[in-house]
N, CA, C and O atoms as a Tinker XYZ file with bonds, in Angstrom:
   412  protein
     1  N    -72.079000   29.893000   35.991000    73     2
     2  CA   -71.738000   30.970000   36.899000    64     1     3
     3  C    -72.884000   31.177000   37.879000    63     2     4     5
     4  O    -74.040000   31.296000   37.473000    81     3
     5  N    -72.575000   31.217000   39.128000    73     3     6
     6  CA   -73.599000   31.457000   40.135000    64     5     7
     7  C    -73.748000   32.955000   40.367000    63     6     8     9
     8  O    -72.758000   33.670000   40.523000    81     7
     9  N    -74.976000   33.414000   40.387000    73     7    10
    10  CA   -75.291000   34.813000   40.671000    64     9    11
    11  C    -75.841000   34.860000   42.090000    63    10    12    13
    12  O    -76.885000   34.277000   42.384000    81    11
    13  N    -75.132000   35.556000   42.958000    73    11    14
    14  CA   -75.530000   35.652000   44.363000    64    13    15
    15  C    -76.429000   36.863000   44.571000    63    14    16    17
    16  O    -76.695000   37.620000   43.637000    81    15
    17  N    -76.889000   37.037000   45.790000    73    15    18
    18  CA   -77.744000   38.181000   46.100000    64    17    19
    19  C    -79.199000   37.791000   46.048000    63    18    20    21
    20  O    -79.610000   36.781000   46.619000    81    19
    21  N    -79.981000   38.611000   45.350000    73    19    22
    22  CA   -81.424000   38.405000   45.310000    64    21    23
    23  C    -81.949000   38.366000   43.879000    63    22    24    25
    24  O    -82.843000   39.131000   43.520000    81    23
    25  N    -81.382000   37.458000   43.051000    73    23    26
    26  CA   -81.898000   37.377000   41.675000    64    25    27
    27  C    -83.325000   36.835000   41.690000    63    26    28    29
    28  O    -83.691000   36.010000   42.528000    81    27
    29  N    -84.113000   37.321000   40.743000    73    27    30
    30  CA   -85.499000   36.851000   40.645000    64    29    31
    31  C    -85.707000   35.969000   39.418000    63    30    32    33
    32  O    -86.760000   35.353000   39.255000    81    31
    33  N    -84.682000   35.916000   38.551000    73    31    34
    34  CA   -84.778000   35.013000   37.403000    64    33    35
    35  C    -83.376000   34.603000   36.960000    63    34    36    37
    36  O    -82.381000   35.111000   37.478000    81    35
    37  N    -83.304000   33.696000   36.015000    73    35    38
    38  CA   -82.029000   33.144000   35.555000    64    37    39
    39  C    -81.176000   34.165000   34.808000    63    38    40    41
    40  O    -79.971000   33.963000   34.659000    81    39
    41  N    -81.772000   35.250000   34.337000    73    39    42
    42  CA   -81.029000   36.273000   33.598000    64    41    43
    43  C    -80.326000   37.260000   34.524000    63    42    44    45
    44  O    -79.601000   38.137000   34.052000    81    43
    45  N    -80.527000   37.132000   35.829000    73    43    46
    46  CA   -79.853000   38.000000   36.784000    64    45    47
    47  C    -80.622000   39.235000   37.189000    63    46    48    49
    48  O    -80.093000   40.079000   37.913000    81    47
    49  N    -81.858000   39.363000   36.742000    73    47    50
    50  CA   -82.666000   40.476000   37.255000    64    49    51
    51  C    -82.840000   40.240000   38.754000    63    50    52    53
    52  O    -82.889000   39.096000   39.206000    81    51
    53  N    -82.933000   41.316000   39.513000    73    51    54
    54  CA   -83.021000   41.149000   40.959000    64    53    55
    55  C    -84.208000   41.910000   41.532000    63    54    56    57
    56  O    -84.957000   42.568000   40.810000    81    55
    57  N    -84.357000   41.805000   42.827000    73    55    58
    58  CA   -85.485000   42.485000   43.473000    64    57    59
    59  C    -85.358000   44.001000   43.378000    63    58    60    61
    60  O    -86.354000   44.707000   43.532000    81    59
    61  N    -84.158000   44.514000   43.128000    73    59    62
    62  CA   -83.955000   45.959000   43.029000    64    61    63
    63  C    -84.115000   46.468000   41.600000    63    62    64    65
    64  O    -84.696000   47.530000   41.373000    81    63
    65  N    -83.601000   45.711000   40.644000    73    63    66
    66  CA   -83.609000   46.109000   39.227000    64    65    67
    67  C    -84.081000   44.907000   38.414000    63    66    68    69
    68  O    -83.362000   43.917000   38.281000    81    67
    69  N    -85.278000   45.001000   37.879000    73    67    70
    70  CA   -85.852000   43.843000   37.195000    64    69    71
    71  C    -86.568000   44.221000   35.896000    63    70    72    73
    72  O    -87.549000   43.587000   35.509000    81    71
    73  N    -86.065000   45.252000   35.239000    73    71    74
    74  CA   -86.607000   45.629000   33.942000    64    73    75
    75  C    -86.130000   44.676000   32.849000    63    74    76    77
    76  O    -85.256000   43.840000   33.077000    81    75
    77  N    -86.699000   44.809000   31.696000    73    75    78
    78  CA   -86.390000   43.919000   30.574000    64    77    79
    79  C    -84.886000   43.862000   30.270000    63    78    80    81
    80  O    -84.359000   42.788000   29.981000    81    79
    81  N    -84.195000   44.997000   30.332000    73    79    82
    82  CA   -82.777000   45.058000   29.980000    64    81    83
    83  C    -81.835000   44.955000   31.178000    63    82    84    85
    84  O    -80.629000   45.147000   31.023000    81    83
    85  N    -82.345000   44.664000   32.341000    73    83    86
    86  CA   -81.506000   44.517000   33.541000    64    85    87
    87  C    -80.962000   43.085000   33.607000    63    86    88    89
    88  O    -81.326000   42.304000   34.486000    81    87
    89  N    -80.088000   42.766000   32.662000    73    87    90
    90  CA   -79.599000   41.389000   32.529000    64    89    91
    91  C    -78.092000   41.285000   32.734000    63    90    92    93
    92  O    -77.467000   40.337000   32.258000    81    91
    93  N    -77.510000   42.239000   33.429000    73    91    94
    94  CA   -76.070000   42.222000   33.682000    64    93    95
    95  C    -75.822000   41.906000   35.150000    63    94    96    97
    96  O    -76.461000   42.475000   36.035000    81    95
    97  N    -74.884000   40.990000   35.400000    73    95    98
    98  CA   -74.388000   40.768000   36.753000    64    97    99
    99  C    -72.917000   41.156000   36.757000    63    98   100   101
   100  O    -72.219000   41.015000   35.752000    81    99
   101  N    -72.460000   41.644000   37.898000    73    99   102
   102  CA   -71.113000   42.181000   38.001000    64   101   103
   103  C    -70.323000   41.389000   39.028000    63   102   104   105
   104  O    -70.791000   41.126000   40.136000    81   103
   105  N    -69.094000   41.009000   38.627000    73   103   106
   106  CA   -68.189000   40.345000   39.564000    64   105   107
   107  C    -67.552000   41.428000   40.429000    63   106   108   109
   108  O    -66.886000   42.330000   39.920000    81   107
   109  N    -67.759000   41.335000   41.714000    73   107   110
   110  CA   -67.209000   42.324000   42.630000    64   109   111
   111  C    -65.773000   41.969000   42.970000    63   110   112   113
   112  O    -65.460000   40.830000   43.318000    81   111
   113  N    -64.912000   42.960000   42.862000    73   111   114
   114  CA   -63.486000   42.772000   43.086000    64   113   115
   115  C    -63.205000   42.255000   44.495000    63   114   116   117
   116  O    -62.315000   41.426000   44.683000    81   115
   117  N    -63.944000   42.729000   45.469000    73   115   118
   118  CA   -63.689000   42.407000   46.868000    64   117   119
   119  C    -63.916000   40.939000   47.205000    63   118   120   121
   120  O    -63.263000   40.411000   48.105000    81   119
   121  N    -64.818000   40.274000   46.511000    73   119   122
   122  CA   -65.149000   38.895000   46.871000    64   121   123
   123  C    -65.153000   37.946000   45.684000    63   122   124   125
   124  O    -65.444000   36.759000   45.834000    81   123
   125  N    -64.823000   38.475000   44.482000    73   123   126
   126  CA   -64.724000   37.648000   43.286000    64   125   127
   127  C    -66.020000   36.877000   43.012000    63   126   128   129
   128  O    -65.989000   35.747000   42.524000    81   127
   129  N    -67.149000   37.498000   43.330000    73   127   130
   130  CA   -68.455000   36.865000   43.157000    64   129   131
   131  C    -69.370000   37.768000   42.345000    63   130   132   133
   132  O    -69.295000   38.994000   42.425000    81   131
   133  N    -70.244000   37.129000   41.554000    73   131   134
   134  CA   -71.210000   37.872000   40.744000    64   133   135
   135  C    -72.471000   38.192000   41.535000    63   134   136   137
   136  O    -73.039000   37.335000   42.212000    81   135
   137  N    -72.895000   39.458000   41.430000    73   135   138
   138  CA   -74.151000   39.933000   42.008000    64   137   139
   139  C    -74.881000   40.739000   40.945000    63   138   140   141
   140  O    -74.236000   41.337000   40.083000    81   139
   141  N    -76.214000   40.772000   40.984000    73   139   142
   142  CA   -76.968000   41.562000   40.008000    64   141   143
   143  C    -76.756000   43.068000   40.151000    63   142   144   145
   144  O    -76.840000   43.804000   39.168000    81   143
   145  N    -76.479000   43.527000   41.379000    73   143   146
   146  CA   -76.311000   44.967000   41.596000    64   145   147
   147  C    -75.583000   45.211000   42.905000    63   146   148   149
   148  O    -75.380000   44.296000   43.703000    81   147
   149  N    -75.198000   46.457000   43.109000    73   147   150
   150  CA   -74.481000   46.821000   44.331000    64   149   151
   151  C    -75.354000   46.667000   45.570000    63   150   152   153
   152  O    -74.844000   46.370000   46.651000    81   151
   153  N    -76.657000   46.863000   45.429000    73   151   154
   154  CA   -77.550000   46.715000   46.580000    64   153   155
   155  C    -77.602000   45.260000   47.026000    63   154   156   157
   156  O    -77.575000   44.972000   48.223000    81   155
   157  N    -77.677000   44.335000   46.060000    73   155   158
   158  CA   -77.668000   42.906000   46.403000    64   157   159
   159  C    -76.369000   42.540000   47.117000    63   158   160   161
   160  O    -76.381000   41.810000   48.109000    81   159
   161  N    -75.245000   43.055000   46.603000    73   159   162
   162  CA   -73.957000   42.794000   47.248000    64   161   163
   163  C    -73.959000   43.305000   48.674000    63   162   164   165
   164  O    -73.620000   42.569000   49.601000    81   163
   165  N    -74.338000   44.560000   48.857000    73   163   166
   166  CA   -74.263000   45.178000   50.174000    64   165   167
   167  C    -75.201000   44.517000   51.180000    63   166   168   169
   168  O    -74.877000   44.435000   52.364000    81   167
   169  N    -76.351000   44.049000   50.726000    73   167   170
   170  CA   -77.313000   43.395000   51.621000    64   169   171
   171  C    -76.936000   41.953000   51.920000    63   170   172   173
   172  O    -77.454000   41.366000   52.870000    81   171
   173  N    -76.039000   41.371000   51.122000    73   171   174
   174  CA   -75.696000   39.957000   51.259000    64   173   175
   175  C    -74.351000   39.695000   51.912000    63   174   176   177
   176  O    -74.069000   38.562000   52.304000    81   175
   177  N    -73.515000   40.715000   52.038000    73   175   178
   178  CA   -72.163000   40.497000   52.543000    64   177   179
   179  C    -71.911000   41.323000   53.797000    63   178   180   181
   180  O    -72.684000   42.215000   54.147000    81   179
   181  N    -70.815000   41.000000   54.456000    73   179   182
   182  CA   -70.434000   41.742000   55.661000    64   181   183
   183  C    -69.124000   42.495000   55.451000    63   182   184   185
   184  O    -68.414000   42.791000   56.412000    81   183
   185  N    -68.808000   42.803000   54.200000    73   183   186
   186  CA   -67.591000   43.554000   53.897000    64   185   187
   187  C    -67.919000   44.724000   52.972000    63   186   188   189
   188  O    -68.967000   44.765000   52.328000    81   187
   189  N    -66.978000   45.678000   52.931000    73   187   190
   190  CA   -67.166000   46.847000   52.069000    64   189   191
   191  C    -66.915000   46.495000   50.620000    63   190   192   193
   192  O    -66.043000   45.689000   50.296000    81   191
   193  N    -67.676000   47.101000   49.779000    73   191   194
   194  CA   -67.537000   46.956000   48.341000    64   193   195
   195  C    -66.224000   47.596000   47.892000    63   194   196   197
   196  O    -65.866000   48.673000   48.369000    81   195
   197  N    -65.507000   46.944000   46.985000    73   195   198
   198  CA   -64.325000   47.527000   46.353000    64   197   199
   199  C    -64.630000   47.742000   44.885000    63   198   200   201
   200  O    -65.322000   46.936000   44.262000    81   199
   201  N    -64.113000   48.834000   44.329000    73   199   202
   202  CA   -64.351000   49.100000   42.912000    64   201   203
   203  C    -63.135000   48.692000   42.088000    63   202   204   205
   204  O    -62.010000   48.650000   42.586000    81   203
   205  N    -63.387000   48.397000   40.832000    73   203   206
   206  CA   -62.320000   48.040000   39.905000    64   205   207
   207  C    -61.580000   49.302000   39.480000    63   206   208   209
   208  O    -62.210000   50.293000   39.110000    81   207
   209  N    -60.242000   49.278000   39.530000    73   207   210
   210  CA   -59.412000   50.406000   39.110000    64   209   211
   211  C    -59.362000   50.469000   37.587000    63   210   212   213
   212  O    -59.554000   49.455000   36.916000    81   211
   213  N    -59.105000   51.651000   37.042000    73   211   214
   214  CA   -59.047000   51.828000   35.580000    64   213   215
   215  C    -58.071000   50.864000   34.928000    63   214   216   217
   216  O    -58.325000   50.395000   33.819000    81   215
   217  N    -56.976000   50.562000   35.579000    73   215   218
   218  CA   -55.984000   49.639000   35.037000    64   217   219
   219  C    -56.438000   48.193000   35.008000    63   218   220   221
   220  O    -55.729000   47.332000   34.487000    81   219
   221  N    -57.609000   47.913000   35.560000    73   219   222
   222  CA   -58.142000   46.542000   35.609000    64   221   223
   223  C    -59.344000   46.343000   34.676000    63   222   224   225
   224  O    -60.040000   45.332000   34.775000    81   223
   225  N    -59.588000   47.286000   33.784000    73   223   226
   226  CA   -60.783000   47.232000   32.949000    64   225   227
   227  C    -60.734000   46.152000   31.867000    63   226   228   229
   228  O    -61.712000   45.972000   31.141000    81   227
   229  N    -59.614000   45.427000   31.744000    73   227   230
   230  CA   -59.568000   44.286000   30.828000    64   229   231
   231  C    -59.957000   42.990000   31.533000    63   230   232   233
   232  O    -59.938000   41.915000   30.933000    81   231
   233  N    -60.308000   43.102000   32.803000    73   231   234
   234  CA   -60.765000   41.950000   33.591000    64   233   235
   235  C    -62.166000   41.554000   33.140000    63   234   236   237
   236  O    -63.026000   42.409000   32.927000    81   235
   237  N    -62.385000   40.243000   32.996000    73   235   238
   238  CA   -63.730000   39.754000   32.684000    64   237   239
   239  C    -64.531000   39.772000   33.978000    63   238   240   241
   240  O    -64.382000   38.892000   34.826000    81   239
   241  N    -65.372000   40.773000   34.120000    73   239   242
   242  CA   -66.108000   40.985000   35.367000    64   241   243
   243  C    -67.586000   41.265000   35.140000    63   242   244   245
   244  O    -68.291000   41.666000   36.066000    81   243
   245  N    -68.062000   41.056000   33.914000    73   243   246
   246  CA   -69.469000   41.321000   33.587000    64   245   247
   247  C    -70.052000   40.044000   32.987000    63   246   248   249
   248  O    -69.442000   39.419000   32.120000    81   247
   249  N    -71.220000   39.671000   33.452000    73   247   250
   250  CA   -71.888000   38.471000   32.959000    64   249   251
   251  C    -73.191000   38.858000   32.278000    63   250   252   253
   252  O    -74.073000   39.456000   32.894000    81   251
   253  N    -73.301000   38.512000   31.003000    73   251   254
   254  CA   -74.558000   38.740000   30.273000    64   253   255
   255  C    -75.562000   37.693000   30.720000    63   254   256   257
   256  O    -75.291000   36.495000   30.638000    81   255
   257  N    -76.711000   38.133000   31.189000    73   255   258
   258  CA   -77.743000   37.216000   31.653000    64   257   259
   259  C    -78.500000   36.535000   30.533000    63   258   260   261
   260  O    -79.262000   35.601000   30.783000    81   259
   261  N    -78.304000   36.985000   29.295000    73   259   262
   262  CA   -78.972000   36.361000   28.159000    64   261   263
   263  C    -78.202000   35.130000   27.670000    63   262   264   265
   264  O    -78.794000   34.072000   27.456000    81   263
   265  N    -76.875000   35.268000   27.493000    73   263   266
   266  CA   -76.081000   34.155000   26.938000    64   265   267
   267  C    -74.996000   33.667000   27.900000    63   266   268   269
   268  O    -74.315000   32.682000   27.614000    81   267
   269  N    -74.832000   34.345000   29.031000    73   267   270
   270  CA   -73.859000   34.009000   30.066000    64   269   271
   271  C    -72.412000   34.137000   29.610000    63   270   272   273
   272  O    -71.515000   33.495000   30.158000    81   271
   273  N    -72.199000   34.973000   28.603000    73   271   274
   274  CA   -70.851000   35.323000   28.165000    64   273   275
   275  C    -70.265000   36.312000   29.158000    63   274   276   277
   276  O    -70.962000   37.206000   29.637000    81   275
   277  N    -68.986000   36.151000   29.467000    73   275   278
   278  CA   -68.303000   37.094000   30.343000    64   277   279
   279  C    -67.635000   38.166000   29.497000    63   278   280   281
   280  O    -66.872000   37.864000   28.579000    81   279
   281  N    -67.924000   39.402000   29.810000    73   279   282
   282  CA   -67.351000   40.545000   29.103000    64   281   283
   283  C    -66.319000   41.214000   29.993000    63   282   284   285
   284  O    -66.379000   41.122000   31.219000    81   283
   285  N    -65.375000   41.884000   29.359000    73   283   286
   286  CA   -64.468000   42.716000   30.138000    64   285   287
   287  C    -65.216000   43.980000   30.553000    63   286   288   289
   288  O    -66.264000   44.308000   29.996000    81   287
   289  N    -64.675000   44.666000   31.516000    73   287   290
   290  CA   -65.286000   45.926000   31.944000    64   289   291
   291  C    -65.279000   46.912000   30.785000    63   290   292   293
   292  O    -66.263000   47.620000   30.567000    81   291
   293  N    -64.173000   46.965000   30.037000    73   291   294
   294  CA   -64.107000   47.853000   28.870000    64   293   295
   295  C    -65.192000   47.531000   27.851000    63   294   296   297
   296  O    -65.838000   48.442000   27.333000    81   295
   297  N    -65.401000   46.255000   27.557000    73   295   298
   298  CA   -66.445000   45.877000   26.598000    64   297   299
   299  C    -67.811000   46.343000   27.086000    63   298   300   301
   300  O    -68.644000   46.791000   26.298000    81   299
   301  N    -68.030000   46.235000   28.379000    73   299   302
   302  CA   -69.314000   46.615000   28.949000    64   301   303
   303  C    -69.542000   48.131000   28.929000    63   302   304   305
   304  O    -70.587000   48.594000   28.472000    81   303
   305  N    -68.582000   48.892000   29.416000    73   303   306
   306  CA   -68.824000   50.333000   29.546000    64   305   307
   307  C    -68.796000   51.066000   28.205000    63   306   308   309
   308  O    -69.267000   52.200000   28.112000    81   307
   309  N    -68.252000   50.433000   27.175000    73   307   310
   310  CA   -68.190000   51.094000   25.869000    64   309   311
   311  C    -69.255000   50.597000   24.893000    63   310   312   313
   312  O    -69.271000   51.005000   23.731000    81   311
   313  N    -70.136000   49.723000   25.357000    73   311   314
   314  CA   -71.213000   49.198000   24.510000    64   313   315
   315  C    -72.505000   49.169000   25.305000    63   314   316   317
   316  O    -72.484000   49.143000   26.536000    81   315
   317  N    -73.597000   49.173000   24.623000    73   315   318
   318  CA   -74.899000   49.071000   25.274000    64   317   319
   319  C    -75.529000   47.701000   25.068000    63   318   320   321
   320  O    -76.714000   47.490000   25.326000    81   319
   321  N    -74.680000   46.758000   24.586000    73   319   322
   322  CA   -75.192000   45.402000   24.377000    64   321   323
   323  C    -74.065000   44.387000   24.478000    63   322   324   325
   324  O    -72.885000   44.740000   24.473000    81   323
   325  N    -74.446000   43.134000   24.567000    73   323   326
   326  CA   -73.482000   42.047000   24.675000    64   325   327
   327  C    -72.731000   41.889000   23.349000    63   326   328   329
   328  O    -73.336000   41.913000   22.278000    81   327
   329  N    -71.416000   41.728000   23.433000    73   327   330
   330  CA   -70.605000   41.575000   22.222000    64   329   331
   331  C    -70.737000   40.178000   21.622000    63   330   332   333
   332  O    -70.237000   39.941000   20.522000    81   331
   333  N    -71.394000   39.246000   22.313000    73   331   334
   334  CA   -71.593000   37.900000   21.767000    64   333   335
   335  C    -73.004000   37.704000   21.211000    63   334   336   337
   336  O    -73.161000   37.251000   20.077000    81   335
   337  N    -74.027000   38.040000   21.992000    73   335   338
   338  CA   -75.407000   37.740000   21.573000    64   337   339
   339  C    -76.202000   38.976000   21.161000    63   338   340   341
   340  O    -77.332000   38.848000   20.690000    81   339
   341  N    -75.632000   40.170000   21.328000    73   339   342
   342  CA   -76.287000   41.434000   20.969000    64   341   343
   343  C    -77.470000   41.811000   21.855000    63   342   344   345
   344  O    -78.228000   42.717000   21.509000    81   343
   345  N    -77.642000   41.139000   22.984000    73   343   346
   346  CA   -78.715000   41.518000   23.909000    64   345   347
   347  C    -78.447000   42.927000   24.421000    63   346   348   349
   348  O    -77.315000   43.256000   24.775000    81   347
   349  N    -79.466000   43.748000   24.462000    73   347   350
   350  CA   -79.336000   45.131000   24.928000    64   349   351
   351  C    -79.286000   45.185000   26.444000    63   350   352   353
   352  O    -80.008000   44.463000   27.131000    81   351
   353  N    -78.411000   46.063000   26.959000    73   351   354
   354  CA   -78.309000   46.303000   28.387000    64   353   355
   355  C    -79.015000   47.611000   28.724000    63   354   356   357
   356  O    -79.217000   48.460000   27.856000    81   355
   357  N    -79.382000   47.763000   29.971000    73   355   358
   358  CA   -80.059000   48.965000   30.434000    64   357   359
   359  C    -79.084000   50.146000   30.390000    63   358   360   361
   360  O    -78.087000   50.134000   31.112000    81   359
   361  N    -79.343000   51.159000   29.566000    73   359   362
   362  CA   -78.426000   52.306000   29.490000    64   361   363
   363  C    -78.358000   53.099000   30.792000    63   362   364   365
   364  O    -77.383000   53.814000   31.025000    81   363
   365  N    -79.376000   52.987000   31.644000    73   363   366
   366  CA   -79.376000   53.706000   32.922000    64   365   367
   367  C    -78.374000   53.128000   33.922000    63   366   368   369
   368  O    -78.082000   53.760000   34.937000    81   367
   369  N    -77.849000   51.938000   33.648000    73   367   370
   370  CA   -76.826000   51.371000   34.532000    64   369   371
   371  C    -75.591000   52.262000   34.584000    63   370   372   373
   372  O    -74.853000   52.246000   35.570000    81   371
   373  N    -75.365000   53.033000   33.535000    73   371   374
   374  CA   -74.215000   53.946000   33.509000    64   373   375
   375  C    -74.263000   54.933000   34.676000    63   374   376   377
   376  O    -73.225000   55.435000   35.108000    81   375
   377  N    -75.452000   55.209000   35.179000    73   375   378
   378  CA   -75.590000   56.120000   36.321000    64   377   379
   379  C    -74.941000   55.555000   37.584000    63   378   380   381
   380  O    -74.671000   56.297000   38.529000    81   379
   381  N    -74.691000   54.246000   37.604000    73   379   382
   382  CA   -74.137000   53.586000   38.790000    64   381   383
   383  C    -72.713000   53.083000   38.578000    63   382   384   385
   384  O    -72.180000   52.402000   39.453000    81   383
   385  N    -72.087000   53.390000   37.463000    73   383   386
   386  CA   -70.734000   52.890000   37.194000    64   385   387
   387  C    -69.780000   53.178000   38.336000    63   386   388   389
   388  O    -68.940000   52.337000   38.659000    81   387
   389  N    -69.886000   54.333000   38.948000    73   387   390
   390  CA   -68.940000   54.709000   40.009000    64   389   391
   391  C    -69.073000   53.814000   41.245000    63   390   392   393
   392  O    -68.194000   53.825000   42.107000    81   391
   393  N    -70.129000   53.060000   41.340000    73   391   394
   394  CA   -70.297000   52.122000   42.449000    64   393   395
   395  C    -69.517000   50.831000   42.202000    63   394   396   397
   396  O    -69.309000   50.034000   43.118000    81   395
   397  N    -69.085000   50.633000   40.944000    73   395   398
   398  CA   -68.387000   49.410000   40.548000    64   397   399
   399  C    -66.978000   49.670000   40.009000    63   398   400   401
   400  O    -66.063000   48.873000   40.215000    81   399
   401  N    -66.823000   50.795000   39.318000    73   399   402
   402  CA   -65.604000   51.055000   38.550000    64   401   403
   403  C    -65.044000   52.444000   38.873000    63   402   404   405
   404  O    -65.791000   53.385000   39.140000    81   403
   405  N    -63.720000   52.544000   38.842000    73   403   406
   406  CA   -63.074000   53.850000   38.976000    64   405   407
   407  C    -63.347000   54.638000   37.696000    63   406   408   409
   408  O    -62.949000   54.218000   36.609000    81   407
   409  N    -64.017000   55.762000   37.821000    73   407   410
   410  CA   -64.407000   56.530000   36.633000    64   409   411
   411  C    -63.686000   57.834000   36.558000    63   410   412
   412  O    -63.897000   58.603000   35.620000    81   411
């Protein structure tokens, strides 16, 4: 899976968010491409960001940067770690859910 935007390492950390647990990339509905964060998307594209509707939360749209397993949106928002490798995700990402998902 290719991670677009401004990743700084193979786990998907980017120039905006590069803490130990910042290992999630999100597939944006508008362009079907993975970016480390909404800022990377907005700085890299010439279109408006679209958010995933609640009825689409079974879509595999989250990429774990530790094992590269694709999670559904539901798996991601209801857990603080990867359901395959148990890598912990940054709990502060929940503060930005509304930038990606209909909440």
